Structures are given as structure tokens and as C-alpha cells.
N, CA and C atoms as an extended XYZ file, in Angstrom:
120
Properties=species:S:1:pos:R:3:atomname:S:1:resname:S:1:resid:I:1 pbc="F F F"
N       -14.454        4.061        6.385 N   MET     1
C       -14.223        2.793        7.287 CA  MET     1
C       -13.105        3.145        8.069 C   MET     1
N       -13.021        2.623        9.289 N   SER     2
C       -12.002        2.821       10.224 CA  SER     2
C       -11.445        1.301       10.795 C   SER     2
N       -10.184        1.172       10.780 N   CYS     3
C        -9.621       -0.024       11.271 CA  CYS     3
C        -8.700        0.331       12.328 C   CYS     3
N        -8.696       -0.677       13.450 N   SER     4
C        -7.819       -0.311       14.592 CA  SER     4
C        -6.509       -0.892       14.546 C   SER     4
N        -6.236       -1.813       13.683 N   GLU     5
C        -4.928       -2.435       13.374 CA  GLU     5
C        -4.549       -2.711       11.938 C   GLU     5
N        -3.344       -2.948       11.643 N   TYR     6
C        -2.838       -3.208       10.313 CA  TYR     6
C        -3.310       -4.530        9.725 C   TYR     6
N        -3.580       -4.673        8.526 N   ALA     7
C        -3.818       -5.672        7.963 CA  ALA     7
C        -2.543       -6.645        7.606 C   ALA     7
N        -2.588       -7.882        7.687 N   ARG     8
C        -1.370       -8.737        7.350 CA  ARG     8
C        -1.645       -9.386        6.044 C   ARG     8
N        -0.835       -8.803        5.060 N   LEU     9
C        -1.029       -9.180        3.589 CA  LEU     9
C         0.342       -9.501        3.202 C   LEU     9
N         0.471      -10.639        2.201 N   GLU    10
C         1.764      -11.002        1.582 CA  GLU    10
C         2.212       -9.883        0.686 C   GLU    10
N         3.531       -9.523        0.591 N   PRO    11
C         4.070       -8.573       -0.333 CA  PRO    11
C         3.492       -8.550       -1.657 C   PRO    11
N         3.272       -9.892       -2.119 N   ALA    12
C         2.911      -10.039       -3.640 CA  ALA    12
C         1.548       -9.514       -3.802 C   ALA    12
N         0.742       -9.726       -2.665 N   LYS    13
C        -0.687       -9.166       -2.836 CA  LYS    13
C        -0.852       -7.656       -2.769 C   LYS    13
N         0.041       -7.192       -1.877 N   VAL    14
C         0.099       -5.724       -1.767 CA  VAL    14
C         0.517       -5.035       -3.045 C   VAL    14
N         1.462       -5.655       -3.795 N   ALA    15
C         2.116       -5.236       -5.090 CA  ALA    15
C         0.960       -5.399       -6.068 C   ALA    15
N         0.124       -6.377       -6.192 N   LYS    16
C        -0.888       -6.470       -7.058 CA  LYS    16
C        -1.949       -5.400       -6.770 C   LYS    16
N        -2.352       -5.062       -5.577 N   ILE    17
C        -3.274       -4.015       -5.179 CA  ILE    17
C        -2.626       -2.643       -5.590 C   ILE    17
N        -1.400       -2.374       -5.252 N   GLU    18
C        -0.795       -1.158       -5.857 CA  GLU    18
C        -0.761       -1.109       -7.293 C   GLU    18
N        -0.663       -1.980       -8.077 N   GLN    19
C        -0.822       -2.038       -9.649 CA  GLN    19
C        -2.271       -1.559       -9.956 C   GLN    19
N        -3.298       -2.339       -9.319 N   LEU    20
C        -4.635       -2.022       -9.708 CA  LEU    20
C        -5.053       -0.482       -9.310 C   LEU    20
N        -4.510        0.044       -8.240 N   GLU    21
C        -4.611        1.360       -7.713 CA  GLU    21
C        -4.147        2.198       -8.979 C   GLU    21
N        -3.006        2.004       -9.469 N   ASP    22
C        -2.492        2.911      -10.517 CA  ASP    22
C        -3.294        2.544      -11.681 C   ASP    22
N        -3.715        1.422      -12.163 N   GLU    23
C        -4.588        1.338      -13.353 CA  GLU    23
C        -5.943        2.053      -13.232 C   GLU    23
N        -6.371        1.962      -11.925 N   LEU    24
C        -7.754        2.364      -11.847 CA  LEU    24
C        -7.816        3.933      -11.405 C   LEU    24
N        -6.707        4.374      -10.970 N   GLY    25
C        -6.794        5.710      -10.447 CA  GLY    25
C        -7.471        6.038       -9.091 C   GLY    25
N        -7.561        4.787       -8.331 N   VAL    26
C        -8.085        5.011       -7.050 CA  VAL    26
C        -7.386        4.307       -5.931 C   VAL    26
N        -7.813        4.654       -4.671 N   ILE    27
C        -7.078        4.029       -3.467 CA  ILE    27
C        -7.880        2.887       -3.022 C   ILE    27
N        -7.524        1.771       -3.182 N   LEU    28
C        -8.261        0.599       -2.746 CA  LEU    28
C        -7.881        0.026       -1.432 C   LEU    28
N        -6.662        0.285       -0.911 N   LEU    29
C        -6.151       -0.120        0.307 CA  LEU    29
C        -5.264        0.978        0.979 C   LEU    29
N        -5.547        1.199        2.125 N   ALA    30
C        -4.698        2.211        2.776 CA  ALA    30
C        -3.481        1.474        3.294 C   ALA    30
N        -2.310        1.806        2.959 N   HIS    31
C        -1.149        1.180        3.329 CA  HIS    31
C         0.023        2.029        3.350 C   HIS    31
N         1.032        1.678        4.257 N   GLU    32
C         2.196        2.606        4.572 CA  GLU    32
C         3.192        2.353        3.410 C   GLU    32
N         3.592        3.570        2.788 N   LYS    33
C         4.574        3.437        1.848 CA  LYS    33
C         5.823        3.896        2.451 C   LYS    33
N         6.969        3.324        2.122 N   GLN    34
C         8.219        3.458        2.799 CA  GLN    34
C         8.707        4.847        2.081 C   GLN    34
N         9.309        5.857        3.088 N   THR    35
C         9.895        6.980        2.707 CA  THR    35
C        11.284        6.737        2.362 C   THR    35
N        11.707        7.229        1.168 N   PRO    36
C        13.119        7.064        0.775 CA  PRO    36
C        14.082        7.824        1.782 C   PRO    36
N        15.161        7.100        2.177 N   VAL    37
C        16.132        7.852        3.006 CA  VAL    37
C        17.357        8.442        2.226 C   VAL    37
N        17.542        9.721        2.458 N   ALA    38
C        18.793       10.271        1.750 CA  ALA    38
C        19.903        9.892        2.505 C   ALA    38
N        21.140        9.577        1.778 N   SER    39
C        22.361        9.211        2.503 CA  SER    39
C        23.072       10.510        2.713 C   SER    39
N        23.497       10.732        3.937 N   LEU    40
C        24.161       11.924        4.340 CA  LEU    40
C        25.768       11.885        4.299 C   LEU    40
């Protein structure tokens, strides 16, 4: 499946989806994960 724009989801719903992904071992939703920034 291909999408041309980002979905607009509440942070709580994204967190629930991430939890389910971890429990099931699958990717349910393609979403951007923030990359940690090292302090210089």
C-alpha cells in the first residue's frame, strides 16, 4: 500500500499502535520515529 501524505493520529493512538506492534512482532503502521540527538 502506498500513501501520498502522513496520517493525522493522536499521540495516544500512536503509542497504542506501537505497543501492539511490539506485542505482535509486526509493523501495523508506518510512522516516523524520532532519532535521538547527541549533545555535543
